[in-house]
N, CA, C and O atoms as a GROMACS GRO file, in nm:
protein
  300
    1UNK      N    1  -0.456  -0.546   1.867
    1UNK     CA    2  -0.385  -0.429   1.913
    1UNK      C    3  -0.476  -0.309   1.904
    1UNK      O    4  -0.561  -0.299   1.816
    2UNK      N    5  -0.457  -0.219   1.996
    2UNK     CA    6  -0.541  -0.102   2.002
    2UNK      C    7  -0.452   0.023   2.010
    2UNK      O    8  -0.352   0.024   2.082
    3UNK      N    9  -0.488   0.127   1.934
    3UNK     CA   10  -0.418   0.255   1.943
    3UNK      C   11  -0.522   0.366   1.955
    3UNK      O   12  -0.638   0.348   1.918
    4UNK      N   13  -0.479   0.479   2.007
    4UNK     CA   14  -0.567   0.594   2.022
    4UNK      C   15  -0.556   0.684   1.899
    4UNK      O   16  -0.457   0.679   1.826
    5UNK      N   17  -0.659   0.764   1.878
    5UNK     CA   18  -0.660   0.861   1.768
    5UNK      C   19  -0.651   0.999   1.831
    5UNK      O   20  -0.727   1.031   1.923
    6UNK      N   21  -0.559   1.082   1.780
    6UNK     CA   22  -0.540   1.218   1.834
    6UNK      C   23  -0.649   1.312   1.784
    6UNK      O   24  -0.732   1.275   1.702
    7UNK      N   25  -0.647   1.435   1.836
    7UNK     CA   26  -0.742   1.539   1.791
    7UNK      C   27  -0.731   1.563   1.642
    7UNK      O   28  -0.830   1.596   1.576
    8UNK      N   29  -0.611   1.547   1.589
    8UNK     CA   30  -0.587   1.572   1.447
    8UNK      C   31  -0.614   1.450   1.360
    8UNK      O   32  -0.588   1.453   1.240
    9UNK      N   33  -0.667   1.341   1.419
    9UNK     CA   34  -0.701   1.222   1.343
    9UNK      C   35  -0.583   1.130   1.318
    9UNK      O   36  -0.590   1.042   1.232
   10UNK      N   37  -0.475   1.149   1.392
   10UNK     CA   38  -0.356   1.066   1.374
   10UNK      C   39  -0.356   0.950   1.471
   10UNK      O   40  -0.412   0.957   1.580
   11UNK      N   41  -0.290   0.842   1.430
   11UNK     CA   42  -0.273   0.726   1.517
   11UNK      C   43  -0.134   0.668   1.493
   11UNK      O   44  -0.071   0.700   1.393
   12UNK      N   45  -0.087   0.584   1.583
   12UNK     CA   46   0.044   0.522   1.569
   12UNK      C   47   0.027   0.376   1.525
   12UNK      O   48  -0.068   0.308   1.564
   13UNK      N   49   0.121   0.331   1.445
   13UNK     CA   50   0.123   0.191   1.403
   13UNK      C   51   0.217   0.119   1.499
   13UNK      O   52   0.333   0.158   1.512
   14UNK      N   53   0.171   0.016   1.566
   14UNK     CA   54   0.258  -0.056   1.660
   14UNK      C   55   0.386  -0.104   1.592
   14UNK      O   56   0.384  -0.148   1.477
   15UNK      N   57   0.497  -0.096   1.665
   15UNK     CA   58   0.629  -0.131   1.610
   15UNK      C   59   0.634  -0.272   1.554
   15UNK      O   60   0.695  -0.296   1.450
   16UNK      N   61   0.570  -0.365   1.621
   16UNK     CA   62   0.573  -0.504   1.572
   16UNK      C   63   0.509  -0.516   1.434
   16UNK      O   64   0.555  -0.594   1.351
   17UNK      N   65   0.402  -0.440   1.408
   17UNK     CA   66   0.338  -0.442   1.276
   17UNK      C   67   0.422  -0.370   1.173
   17UNK      O   68   0.430  -0.412   1.057
   18UNK      N   69   0.487  -0.259   1.213
   18UNK     CA   70   0.575  -0.188   1.120
   18UNK      C   71   0.688  -0.280   1.074
   18UNK      O   72   0.721  -0.283   0.956
   19UNK      N   73   0.746  -0.353   1.166
   19UNK     CA   74   0.854  -0.446   1.129
   19UNK      C   75   0.802  -0.559   1.041
   19UNK      O   76   0.862  -0.590   0.938
   20UNK      N   77   0.692  -0.620   1.081
   20UNK     CA   78   0.638  -0.734   1.008
   20UNK      C   79   0.603  -0.700   0.863
   20UNK      O   80   0.627  -0.779   0.772
   21UNK      N   81   0.545  -0.580   0.842
   21UNK     CA   82   0.500  -0.542   0.708
   21UNK      C   83   0.592  -0.441   0.641
   21UNK      O   84   0.556  -0.382   0.539
   22UNK      N   85   0.711  -0.420   0.697
   22UNK     CA   86   0.813  -0.333   0.639
   22UNK      C   87   0.760  -0.192   0.613
   22UNK      O   88   0.779  -0.136   0.505
   23UNK      N   89   0.693  -0.136   0.711
   23UNK     CA   90   0.638  -0.001   0.701
   23UNK      C   91   0.739   0.096   0.759
   23UNK      O   92   0.778   0.084   0.876
   24UNK      N   93   0.782   0.192   0.678
   24UNK     CA   94   0.879   0.291   0.723
   24UNK      C   95   0.823   0.431   0.701
   24UNK      O   96   0.707   0.446   0.661
   25UNK      N   97   0.904   0.532   0.726
   25UNK     CA   98   0.854   0.670   0.719
   25UNK      C   99   0.807   0.712   0.580
   25UNK      O  100   0.728   0.806   0.570
   26UNK      N  101   0.852   0.647   0.475
   26UNK     CA  102   0.809   0.684   0.340
   26UNK      C  103   0.710   0.584   0.281
   26UNK      O  104   0.684   0.586   0.160
   27UNK      N  105   0.654   0.499   0.364
   27UNK     CA  106   0.558   0.399   0.318
   27UNK      C  107   0.420   0.463   0.299
   27UNK      O  108   0.389   0.567   0.357
   28UNK      N  109   0.340   0.398   0.217
   28UNK     CA  110   0.201   0.439   0.198
   28UNK      C  111   0.109   0.330   0.249
   28UNK      O  112   0.140   0.211   0.243
   29UNK      N  113  -0.005   0.372   0.300
   29UNK     CA  114  -0.108   0.281   0.346
   29UNK      C  115  -0.236   0.308   0.269
   29UNK      O  116  -0.270   0.424   0.245
   30UNK      N  117  -0.305   0.205   0.230
   30UNK     CA  118  -0.434   0.217   0.161
   30UNK      C  119  -0.543   0.194   0.266
   30UNK      O  120  -0.543   0.092   0.334
   31UNK      N  121  -0.636   0.289   0.278
   31UNK     CA  122  -0.747   0.278   0.372
   31UNK      C  123  -0.869   0.234   0.293
   31UNK      O  124  -0.912   0.304   0.201
   32UNK      N  125  -0.923   0.119   0.326
   32UNK     CA  126  -1.035   0.061   0.252
   32UNK      C  127  -1.158   0.056   0.341
   32UNK      O  128  -1.157  -0.007   0.447
   33UNK      N  129  -1.264   0.123   0.299
   33UNK     CA  130  -1.391   0.125   0.372
   33UNK      C  131  -1.482   0.020   0.308
   33UNK      O  132  -1.527   0.038   0.195
   34UNK      N  133  -1.508  -0.089   0.379
   34UNK     CA  134  -1.590  -0.198   0.325
   34UNK      C  135  -1.739  -0.175   0.351
   34UNK      O  136  -1.823  -0.252   0.305
   35UNK      N  137  -1.770  -0.070   0.425
   35UNK     CA  138  -1.909  -0.046   0.461
   35UNK      C  139  -1.941  -0.100   0.599
   35UNK      O  140  -2.035  -0.055   0.664
   36UNK      N  141  -1.863  -0.198   0.644
   36UNK     CA  142  -1.880  -0.256   0.777
   36UNK      C  143  -1.758  -0.235   0.864
   36UNK      O  144  -1.767  -0.237   0.987
   37UNK      N  145  -1.642  -0.215   0.801
   37UNK     CA  146  -1.518  -0.196   0.874
   37UNK      C  147  -1.420  -0.119   0.789
   37UNK      O  148  -1.442  -0.099   0.669
   38UNK      N  149  -1.311  -0.076   0.849
   38UNK     CA  150  -1.203  -0.009   0.778
   38UNK      C  151  -1.083  -0.102   0.779
   38UNK      O  152  -1.044  -0.153   0.884
   39UNK      N  153  -1.026  -0.126   0.662
   39UNK     CA  154  -0.904  -0.207   0.652
   39UNK      C  155  -0.789  -0.118   0.611
   39UNK      O  156  -0.804  -0.032   0.524
   40UNK      N  157  -0.676  -0.137   0.673
   40UNK     CA  158  -0.556  -0.062   0.640
   40UNK      C  159  -0.456  -0.161   0.580
   40UNK      O  160  -0.417  -0.258   0.643
   41UNK      N  161  -0.416  -0.133   0.455
   41UNK     CA  162  -0.329  -0.224   0.382
   41UNK      C  163  -0.203  -0.150   0.340
   41UNK      O  164  -0.212  -0.046   0.275
   42UNK      N  165  -0.084  -0.202   0.376
   42UNK     CA  166   0.039  -0.139   0.330
   42UNK      C  167   0.054  -0.155   0.180
   42UNK      O  168   0.028  -0.263   0.126
   43UNK      N  169   0.096  -0.049   0.112
   43UNK     CA  170   0.118  -0.053  -0.032
   43UNK      C  171   0.266  -0.082  -0.054
   43UNK      O  172   0.351  -0.008  -0.007
   44UNK      N  173   0.297  -0.190  -0.126
   44UNK     CA  174   0.438  -0.223  -0.150
   44UNK      C  175   0.509  -0.114  -0.228
   44UNK      O  176   0.448  -0.048  -0.312
   45UNK      N  177   0.638  -0.093  -0.200
   45UNK     CA  178   0.715   0.009  -0.272
   45UNK      C  179   0.725  -0.025  -0.420
   45UNK      O  180   0.718   0.064  -0.505
   46UNK      N  181   0.741  -0.152  -0.452
   46UNK     CA  182   0.750  -0.193  -0.591
   46UNK      C  183   0.633  -0.287  -0.620
   46UNK      O  184   0.643  -0.409  -0.602
   47UNK      N  185   0.524  -0.229  -0.663
   47UNK     CA  186   0.402  -0.305  -0.687
   47UNK      C  187   0.423  -0.411  -0.795
   47UNK      O  188   0.370  -0.522  -0.784
   48UNK      N  189   0.501  -0.379  -0.898
   48UNK     CA  190   0.523  -0.475  -1.005
   48UNK      C  191   0.596  -0.599  -0.956
   48UNK      O  192   0.561  -0.711  -0.995
   49UNK      N  193   0.694  -0.582  -0.871
   49UNK     CA  194   0.767  -0.698  -0.817
   49UNK      C  195   0.674  -0.783  -0.732
   49UNK      O  196   0.685  -0.906  -0.732
   50UNK      N  197   0.582  -0.720  -0.661
   50UNK     CA  198   0.486  -0.793  -0.579
   50UNK      C  199   0.390  -0.872  -0.666
   50UNK      O  200   0.351  -0.984  -0.630
   51UNK      N  201   0.352  -0.816  -0.780
   51UNK     CA  202   0.257  -0.882  -0.868
   51UNK      C  203   0.322  -0.989  -0.958
   51UNK      O  204   0.252  -1.072  -1.015
   52UNK      N  205   0.454  -0.986  -0.968
   52UNK     CA  206   0.522  -1.081  -1.056
   52UNK      C  207   0.484  -1.224  -1.016
   52UNK      O  208   0.497  -1.262  -0.899
   53UNK      N  209   0.438  -1.300  -1.110
   53UNK     CA  210   0.396  -1.436  -1.082
   53UNK      C  211   0.247  -1.446  -1.056
   53UNK      O  212   0.187  -1.552  -1.076
   54UNK      N  213   0.186  -1.339  -1.011
   54UNK     CA  214   0.042  -1.339  -0.985
   54UNK      C  215  -0.033  -1.304  -1.114
   54UNK      O  216  -0.128  -1.371  -1.152
   55UNK      N  217   0.014  -1.198  -1.178
   55UNK     CA  218  -0.053  -1.150  -1.299
   55UNK      C  219   0.015  -1.209  -1.422
   55UNK      O  220   0.119  -1.160  -1.464
   56UNK      N  221  -0.043  -1.312  -1.477
   56UNK     CA  222   0.013  -1.374  -1.596
   56UNK      C  223  -0.056  -1.318  -1.718
   56UNK      O  224  -0.174  -1.285  -1.715
   57UNK      N  225   0.018  -1.309  -1.823
   57UNK     CA  226  -0.038  -1.256  -1.947
   57UNK      C  227   0.035  -1.130  -1.987
   57UNK      O  228   0.048  -1.036  -1.908
   58UNK      N  229   0.082  -1.128  -2.109
   58UNK     CA  230   0.164  -1.018  -2.157
   58UNK      C  231   0.087  -0.886  -2.158
   58UNK      O  232   0.145  -0.781  -2.130
   59UNK      N  233  -0.042  -0.889  -2.190
   59UNK     CA  234  -0.119  -0.765  -2.197
   59UNK      C  235  -0.128  -0.693  -2.064
   59UNK      O  236  -0.114  -0.571  -2.059
   60UNK      N  237  -0.151  -0.766  -1.956
   60UNK     CA  238  -0.161  -0.705  -1.824
   60UNK      C  239  -0.028  -0.646  -1.781
   60UNK      O  240  -0.023  -0.536  -1.725
   61UNK      N  241   0.080  -0.718  -1.807
   61UNK     CA  242   0.214  -0.670  -1.770
   61UNK      C  243   0.244  -0.538  -1.839
   61UNK      O  244   0.290  -0.443  -1.775
   62UNK      N  245   0.218  -0.531  -1.968
   62UNK     CA  246   0.244  -0.409  -2.044
   62UNK      C  247   0.158  -0.293  -1.994
   62UNK      O  248   0.206  -0.180  -1.985
   63UNK      N  249   0.034  -0.322  -1.962
   63UNK     CA  250  -0.055  -0.217  -1.911
   63UNK      C  251  -0.004  -0.163  -1.778
   63UNK      O  252  -0.003  -0.042  -1.756
   64UNK      N  253   0.039  -0.252  -1.689
   64UNK     CA  254   0.091  -0.208  -1.560
   64UNK      C  255   0.218  -0.125  -1.576
   64UNK      O  256   0.235  -0.025  -1.506
   65UNK      N  257   0.306  -0.165  -1.667
   65UNK     CA  258   0.428  -0.089  -1.691
   65UNK      C  259   0.397   0.050  -1.746
   65UNK      O  260   0.461   0.148  -1.708
   66UNK      N  261   0.299   0.058  -1.835
   66UNK     CA  262   0.260   0.188  -1.892
   66UNK      C  263   0.203   0.278  -1.784
   66UNK      O  264   0.238   0.396  -1.776
   67UNK      N  265   0.114   0.224  -1.700
   67UNK     CA  266   0.055   0.304  -1.592
   67UNK      C  267   0.161   0.346  -1.491
   67UNK      O  268   0.155   0.457  -1.438
   68UNK      N  269   0.257   0.260  -1.466
   68UNK     CA  270   0.366   0.294  -1.374
   68UNK      C  271   0.448   0.411  -1.429
   68UNK      O  272   0.488   0.500  -1.355
   69UNK      N  273   0.472   0.409  -1.559
   69UNK     CA  274   0.547   0.520  -1.624
   69UNK      C  275   0.471   0.651  -1.615
   69UNK      O  276   0.530   0.757  -1.592
   70UNK      N  277   0.340   0.644  -1.634
   70UNK     CA  278   0.257   0.764  -1.624
   70UNK      C  279   0.260   0.820  -1.482
   70UNK      O  280   0.274   0.941  -1.463
   71UNK      N  281   0.249   0.733  -1.382
   71UNK     CA  282   0.255   0.775  -1.243
   71UNK      C  283   0.391   0.836  -1.210
   71UNK      O  284   0.398   0.937  -1.139
   72UNK      N  285   0.498   0.777  -1.260
   72UNK     CA  286   0.633   0.828  -1.233
   72UNK      C  287   0.650   0.967  -1.295
   72UNK      O  288   0.718   1.052  -1.237
   73UNK      N  289   0.591   0.991  -1.411
   73UNK     CA  290   0.601   1.121  -1.478
   73UNK      C  291   0.528   1.229  -1.398
   73UNK      O  292   0.568   1.346  -1.403
   74UNK      N  293   0.423   1.193  -1.326
   74UNK     CA  294   0.347   1.289  -1.246
   74UNK      C  295   0.424   1.336  -1.123
   74UNK      O  296   0.406   1.449  -1.077
   75UNK      N  297   0.510   1.249  -1.070
   75UNK     CA  298   0.583   1.281  -0.946
   75UNK      C  299   0.693   1.375  -0.967
   75UNK      O  300   0.763   1.410  -0.872
   0.00000   0.00000   0.00000
């Protein structure tokens, strides 16, 4: 898929991709520069739920919860 970039550096996300990856008006996207290309990755609304089952180990879970609390306090 191809989209144009406006004078202000904006572009549109095709509707089919927004639906597939559950991207809505309050979603965040992570822009990753690999040095050879740019990758755009949707950031899940609940990162902990996404990581559940992937990150095993009590220490990592506690660390993520603590960092999540710190981030929530900043908002």
